[in-house]
Every structure is written in C-alpha cells, then in structure tokens.
Backbone as a printed PyTorch tensor [residue, N CA C, xyz], in Angstrom:
tensor([[[  1.0130,  -1.0430,  -0.4950],
         [  0.0470,  -0.1670,   0.0340],
         [  0.6260,   1.6330,   0.0020]],

        [[  0.5750,   2.0390,  -0.8910],
         [  1.3470,   3.5120,  -0.8960],
         [  0.1650,   4.5990,  -0.1490]],

        [[  0.6490,   5.3000,   0.9400],
         [ -0.2080,   6.3810,   1.3310],
         [  0.4300,   7.6640,   0.6790]],

        [[ -0.9280,   8.8210,   0.0030],
         [ -0.7600,   9.7350,  -0.6910],
         [ -1.0020,  11.4350,   0.4740]],

        [[ -0.2120,  11.6550,   1.7120],
         [ -0.0970,  12.3920,   2.0850],
         [ -1.2690,  14.3370,   1.8720]],

        [[ -0.7840,  14.1350,   0.1440],
         [ -1.4480,  15.2790,   0.2650],
         [ -3.5470,  15.0460,   0.2450]],

        [[ -3.3100,  13.9850,  -0.5600],
         [ -4.6230,  13.2150,  -0.9190],
         [ -5.8660,  12.6590,   0.2060]],

        [[ -4.4870,  12.0770,   1.2820],
         [ -4.9790,  11.5740,   2.7160],
         [ -6.0540,  10.2810,   2.0260]],

        [[ -4.6600,   9.6800,   1.0540],
         [ -5.5270,   8.1650,   0.0580],
         [ -4.5290,   7.3810,   0.3190]],

        [[ -4.9340,   6.2610,   0.2240],
         [ -3.7500,   4.5700,   0.1300],
         [ -4.4770,   4.3070,  -0.8860]],

        [[ -3.3630,   3.8270,  -1.6090],
         [ -3.6240,   2.5730,  -3.0280],
         [ -2.8980,   2.0750,  -2.5370]],

        [[ -3.1840,   0.5080,  -3.4450],
         [ -2.6760,  -0.2670,  -3.7110],
         [ -1.3660,  -0.3380,  -4.6100]],

        [[  0.0170,  -0.3730,  -4.3200],
         [  1.2680,  -0.4580,  -5.3410],
         [  1.6320,  -2.1320,  -5.7830]],

        [[  1.5830,  -2.1170,  -4.9580],
         [  1.0090,  -3.6590,  -5.5850],
         [  0.4660,  -4.9820,  -4.7210]],

        [[  0.4670,  -6.1080,  -5.3930],
         [  0.0030,  -7.0790,  -4.6380],
         [  0.8800,  -8.2790,  -4.3860]],

        [[  0.2190,  -9.1990,  -2.9120],
         [  1.2610, -10.2640,  -2.7800],
         [  1.5790,  -9.5150,  -1.6080]],

        [[  3.1080, -10.2550,  -1.1810],
         [  3.3520, -10.8630,   0.3480],
         [  4.4840, -10.6450,  -0.2970]],

        [[  5.4670,  -9.3280,   1.3610],
         [  6.3490,  -9.1310,   1.1280],
         [  7.3460, -10.1060,   1.6900]],

        [[  8.9650, -10.5580,   0.9580],
         [  9.1670, -11.7090,   1.4870],
         [ 10.4750, -11.1260,   2.9460]],

        [[ 11.1620, -11.9680,   3.3190],
         [ 12.2540, -11.3270,   4.3470],
         [ 12.0910, -10.2080,   4.9840]],

        [[ 13.2810,  -9.2830,   4.6010],
         [ 13.0650,  -7.7480,   4.7410],
         [ 12.0780,  -6.7630,   4.6270]],

        [[ 11.2860,  -6.9350,   3.9530],
         [ 10.2540,  -5.9450,   2.8070],
         [ 10.4740,  -5.2490,   1.8440]],

        [[ 10.4040,  -4.2100,   2.4460],
         [ 10.3160,  -3.2470,   0.8720],
         [ 11.2210,  -1.9990,   1.1650]],

        [[ 12.2230,  -2.0880,   0.1920],
         [ 13.0000,  -1.0240,  -0.0190],
         [ 12.6970,   0.1380,  -1.1370]],

        [[ 12.7200,   1.3410,  -0.8650],
         [ 12.8070,   2.3630,  -2.0030],
         [ 13.7440,   2.8650,  -2.5040]],

        [[ 13.7620,   3.1520,  -3.8290],
         [ 15.1350,   3.3190,  -4.9150],
         [ 15.7910,   4.6560,  -4.5190]],

        [[ 16.7450,   4.7900,  -4.8210],
         [ 17.5840,   6.2760,  -4.2970],
         [ 16.5080,   7.6740,  -4.5710]],

        [[ 16.1660,   7.2370,  -6.0570],
         [ 15.2650,   8.6990,  -6.1010],
         [ 13.7960,   8.6190,  -5.8430]],

        [[ 13.9160,   7.5630,  -5.1490],
         [ 11.9040,   7.2410,  -4.6240],
         [ 11.0190,   7.2490,  -5.9300]],

        [[ 11.7970,   6.8770,  -6.8720],
         [ 10.5340,   6.6940,  -8.3750],
         [ 10.0680,   5.2580,  -8.3330]],

        [[ 11.1100,   4.4960,  -7.7040],
         [ 10.2850,   3.3220,  -7.6130],
         [ 10.6100,   2.2620,  -6.0020]],

        [[  9.7710,   1.3700,  -5.7030],
         [  9.8430,   0.5570,  -4.9040],
         [ 10.5040,  -0.8850,  -4.9440]],

        [[ 11.2190,  -1.3840,  -4.4860],
         [ 11.7950,  -2.8330,  -4.1630],
         [ 10.9410,  -3.8420,  -3.5220]],

        [[ 10.7140,  -4.9340,  -3.8100],
         [ 10.3540,  -6.1710,  -2.6890],
         [ 10.6460,  -7.5500,  -3.1740]],

        [[ 10.5430,  -8.3170,  -2.6480],
         [ 10.9260,  -9.8210,  -2.7360],
         [  9.4500, -10.6830,  -2.5260]],

        [[  9.3540, -11.1170,  -3.2670],
         [  7.6230, -11.9990,  -3.1970],
         [  7.8330, -12.9720,  -2.6530]],

        [[  6.7180, -13.1980,  -1.4110],
         [  7.3530, -14.2920,  -0.9140],
         [  5.8610, -15.3280,  -2.0910]],

        [[  7.0100, -16.5390,  -2.6520],
         [  5.9640, -16.9470,  -3.3220],
         [  6.3460, -18.7570,  -2.8440]],

        [[  5.5940, -19.7980,  -3.5740],
         [  5.1560, -21.2280,  -2.8140],
         [  6.7210, -21.4650,  -3.4240]],

        [[  6.6200, -20.9300,  -4.1170],
         [  7.9670, -21.9440,  -5.4100],
         [  9.4910, -21.3050,  -4.8130]],

        [[ 10.1550, -21.9680,  -5.4940],
         [ 11.6530, -21.8130,  -5.4320],
         [ 12.5300, -20.4170,  -5.9840]],

        [[ 11.6710, -19.7530,  -6.4500],
         [ 12.4510, -18.4950,  -7.1490],
         [ 12.6680, -16.7440,  -6.1880]],

        [[ 11.7310, -17.4740,  -5.9390],
         [ 11.7900, -16.4120,  -4.8900],
         [ 12.3990, -14.8540,  -5.4740]],

        [[ 11.5890, -14.4660,  -6.2950],
         [ 11.8130, -12.9100,  -7.1790],
         [ 11.6040, -11.8270,  -6.9240]],

        [[ 12.8510, -10.8480,  -7.0220],
         [ 12.6470,  -9.5280,  -6.7330],
         [ 12.0690,  -8.8400,  -7.8010]],

        [[ 11.1720,  -7.4250,  -6.7960],
         [ 10.3540,  -7.1840,  -8.2010],
         [ 10.8510,  -5.4240,  -7.9310]],

        [[ 10.3940,  -4.6270,  -9.2310],
         [ 10.4870,  -3.0220,  -8.8120],
         [  9.6070,  -2.5900,  -9.1570]],

        [[  8.5630,  -1.6800,  -8.7680],
         [  7.0890,  -1.2180,  -9.0730],
         [  7.9010,   0.4630,  -9.1490]],

        [[  7.1820,   0.7250, -10.2180],
         [  7.0250,   2.2240, -10.1410],
         [  5.8890,   3.3190,  -9.9780]],

        [[  6.4500,   4.4180,  -9.3630],
         [  5.4220,   4.9060,  -8.3440],
         [  4.3700,   5.6430,  -9.2130]],

        [[  5.5280,   6.1370, -10.0850],
         [  3.9300,   6.6860, -11.1400],
         [  2.9260,   5.9450, -11.6180]],

        [[  2.8410,   4.7150, -12.3610],
         [  1.8440,   4.1150, -12.8950],
         [  1.4130,   2.4660, -12.3120]],

        [[  2.2190,   2.1580, -11.3140],
         [  2.3430,   1.2230, -10.6430],
         [  2.7320,  -0.3670, -11.7930]],

        [[  3.8730,   0.1160, -12.6490],
         [  3.9300,  -0.5570, -13.1710],
         [  4.8340,  -1.9420, -12.3840]],

        [[  4.8480,  -3.0250, -12.6760],
         [  5.9110,  -4.1560, -11.8180],
         [  7.0570,  -5.0000, -12.6630]],

        [[  8.0040,  -4.7850, -12.0260],
         [  8.7800,  -5.5850, -12.8850],
         [  9.5160,  -6.6340, -12.4380]],

        [[  9.9110,  -7.8070, -12.8110],
         [ 10.6910,  -8.7440, -12.1410],
         [ 12.8850,  -8.6110, -12.6420]],

        [[ 12.8920,  -8.1950, -11.3630],
         [ 14.7450,  -7.7830, -11.2930],
         [ 15.2420,  -8.7030, -11.2000]],

        [[ 15.0560,  -9.6120, -10.6580],
         [ 15.9130, -11.0770, -10.1230],
         [ 15.4310, -12.5050,  -9.9310]],

        [[ 15.6350, -13.4710,  -9.7440],
         [ 15.0580, -14.6860,  -9.1490],
         [ 16.1930, -15.2330,  -8.4390]],

        [[ 15.9940, -16.7130,  -8.0710],
         [ 16.5410, -17.6380,  -7.4000],
         [ 17.2100, -17.8370,  -8.7630]],

        [[ 16.9370, -17.8990, -10.0590],
         [ 17.4090, -19.4200, -11.1400],
         [ 19.1860, -18.4210, -11.2760]],

        [[ 19.0840, -16.7910, -11.1970],
         [ 20.3670, -16.4200, -12.0630],
         [ 21.3200, -16.4560, -10.7180]],

        [[ 21.3740, -17.2480,  -9.4770],
         [ 22.3780, -17.7910,  -8.5440],
         [ 22.6450, -18.9760,  -8.6430]],

        [[ 23.6750, -18.9600,  -9.7170],
         [ 24.7690, -20.2790,  -9.9660],
         [ 25.3170, -21.3350,  -9.1940]],

        [[ 25.1320, -21.0220,  -8.0770],
         [ 25.5400, -22.0570,  -7.1140],
         [ 24.8940, -22.8780,  -6.2810]],

        [[ 25.4040, -24.4110,  -6.8040],
         [ 24.4560, -25.1210,  -6.2780],
         [ 24.3840, -25.5650,  -4.5130]],

        [[ 25.0880, -24.1460,  -3.4490],
         [ 25.0220, -24.4320,  -2.3960],
         [ 23.7640, -23.4490,  -1.7650]],

        [[ 23.2560, -22.2080,  -2.4760],
         [ 22.6690, -21.3190,  -2.0250],
         [ 21.4490, -22.4080,  -1.7570]],

        [[ 20.7860, -21.9660,  -0.5330],
         [ 19.0370, -22.7570,  -0.2290],
         [ 17.8850, -21.4760,  -0.4420]],

        [[ 18.7050, -20.6260,  -0.5110],
         [ 17.9520, -19.2760,  -0.2360],
         [ 18.8690, -18.1600,  -0.5320]],

        [[ 17.5900, -17.1780,  -0.6590],
         [ 17.9430, -15.2110,  -0.0850],
         [ 17.1640, -14.7420,   0.3300]],

        [[ 18.0020, -13.6920,   0.6700],
         [ 16.7420, -12.5220,   0.9860],
         [ 17.7310, -11.1670,   1.0880]],

        [[ 16.7620,  -9.9280,   0.1670],
         [ 16.7050,  -8.7510,  -0.3420],
         [ 17.4990,  -8.1150,   0.9520]],

        [[ 18.2040,  -7.6320,   1.3250],
         [ 19.0590,  -7.2860,   2.4070],
         [ 18.9200,  -5.3280,   2.1860]],

        [[ 19.2870,  -5.2740,   0.9310],
         [ 19.6420,  -3.5720,   0.9060],
         [ 19.5000,  -3.0220,  -0.7030]],

        [[ 19.1960,  -1.8940,  -0.7070],
         [ 19.5530,  -1.2720,  -1.9880],
         [ 20.3980,  -0.1890,  -2.3070]],

        [[ 21.4480,  -0.7310,  -2.4760],
         [ 22.4930,   0.5990,  -2.9270],
         [ 22.2050,   2.0600,  -3.7380]],

        [[ 22.3340,   2.3390,  -3.7510],
         [ 22.5030,   4.1100,  -4.7130],
         [ 22.4430,   3.4160,  -6.4890]],

        [[ 22.6010,   2.2730,  -6.7130],
         [ 23.0590,   2.0400,  -8.1130],
         [ 21.3960,   1.0030,  -8.2630]],

        [[ 20.8910,   1.2840,  -6.9110],
         [ 19.1320,   0.0140,  -7.3340],
         [ 19.8920,  -1.1410,  -8.1380]],

        [[ 20.6670,  -2.2250,  -7.3220],
         [ 21.2950,  -2.6380,  -7.5100],
         [ 20.5320,  -3.3620,  -6.0380]],

        [[ 19.8920,  -5.2490,  -5.9520],
         [ 19.4000,  -5.4070,  -5.2770],
         [ 20.5540,  -6.4750,  -4.6100]],

        [[ 20.8570,  -6.0140,  -3.1600],
         [ 22.0750,  -6.6620,  -2.4920],
         [ 21.5510,  -7.9130,  -1.9160]],

        [[ 22.0200,  -9.0070,  -1.1170],
         [ 20.7900, -10.0630,  -0.8320],
         [ 21.8360, -10.6820,  -0.0060]],

        [[ 21.3960, -11.3480,   0.9420],
         [ 21.9970, -12.5310,   2.1690],
         [ 21.4660, -13.6780,   1.8200]],

        [[ 22.6920, -14.6220,   1.1090],
         [ 22.7200, -15.6920,   1.2050],
         [ 22.3590, -16.7100,   2.0470]],

        [[ 21.3770, -17.7530,   2.0640],
         [ 21.4470, -18.7570,   3.2140],
         [ 21.9820, -20.4610,   2.1280]],

        [[ 23.5600, -21.0450,   2.4180],
         [ 24.4510, -21.5310,   2.2070],
         [ 23.2870, -23.1640,   3.3820]],

        [[ 23.9810, -24.2460,   2.1070],
         [ 23.6350, -25.1360,   2.2810],
         [ 24.6350, -25.7280,   3.4340]],

        [[ 24.9550, -26.6200,   4.4470],
         [ 25.9510, -26.7930,   5.7710],
         [ 26.2810, -27.7890,   5.0560]],

        [[ 26.0450, -28.6160,   4.4810],
         [ 26.5130, -29.8450,   4.1600],
         [ 28.1240, -30.3850,   3.7640]],

        [[ 28.5010, -29.0410,   2.8160],
         [ 30.0190, -29.1450,   2.4550],
         [ 31.1200, -29.1880,   4.1330]],

        [[ 30.5890, -28.2660,   5.1720],
         [ 31.1440, -28.8490,   5.5440],
         [ 31.6020, -30.1520,   6.5850]],

        [[ 32.9080, -30.8680,   5.8970],
         [ 33.1360, -32.0440,   6.9330],
         [ 34.1480, -32.4080,   7.8560]],

        [[ 34.5870, -30.7320,   8.4560],
         [ 35.2110, -31.3670,   9.7850],
         [ 35.7740, -29.8490,  10.4060]],

        [[ 35.4080, -29.0340,  11.3450],
         [ 35.7870, -28.2770,  11.9790],
         [ 36.7620, -28.3450,  12.8340]],

        [[ 37.5170, -27.3480,  12.8690],
         [ 38.2630, -27.4210,  14.7380],
         [ 38.6240, -26.2620,  15.2420]],

        [[ 37.9430, -25.9370,  15.9810],
         [ 37.7190, -24.5130,  16.8630],
         [ 38.8910, -24.7900,  17.5500]],

        [[ 39.7450, -23.5690,  18.0410],
         [ 40.5530, -23.3310,  19.1950],
         [ 40.2920, -22.4030,  19.9690]],

        [[ 39.8930, -22.3480,  21.2560],
         [ 39.6630, -20.9550,  21.8470],
         [ 40.4720, -20.7480,  22.9260]],

        [[ 40.7290, -20.1790,  23.0420],
         [ 41.9270, -19.8770,  24.5890],
         [ 40.9280, -20.2650,  26.2100]]])
C-alpha cells in the first residue's frame, strides 16, 4: 500500500506478500523494490514504478548459479538500485571443523 499525504488516500502499489526484510525505496524514490513470498523456489525480486504502478521482475533464484545456495533475502538497495542479498548456504559441505578457543 502507498499513502498519499496530500490527498490523504491509500492505494495498492502491488499485490502479494513481501518476503524477508520487506520493501526498499530506490535512491530517486521513483521505484519500490520488494521480494515476493512465493510458494516456489524462485523468490523473485520486483520493482514497482510509483507513478503508474508498473511491476517488473528484477531477479530470481534462477540467476544464482551456486548449487549450495538454499535461499536468499534482499537486505539492501544501494544508490545504483542493484539489490543486495543475504544468501543461505547449505552447510552439508563442512566435513570437519576445528576450533581452538583460549
């Protein structure tokens, strides 16, 4: 939902349920980025143009080529509007771990 303080009205910016840490504004405030909670494995990130509510898919899990990545969550949107994500890795690749604490 988007609130217009001048008209004191709310409007639906996009449908769906945000996933992870939610919604991020672009540096110029013309777009809103969000990761969609999907039942599938793609976990896409979308951008919505505020002026006309046009939705475009930015990326999905298909573009992450590493086999050990289980999922990801959009965590930040830097000034160039390229989404940064936190990856969840499969920990089955750890065969041994030695820890030397004082």
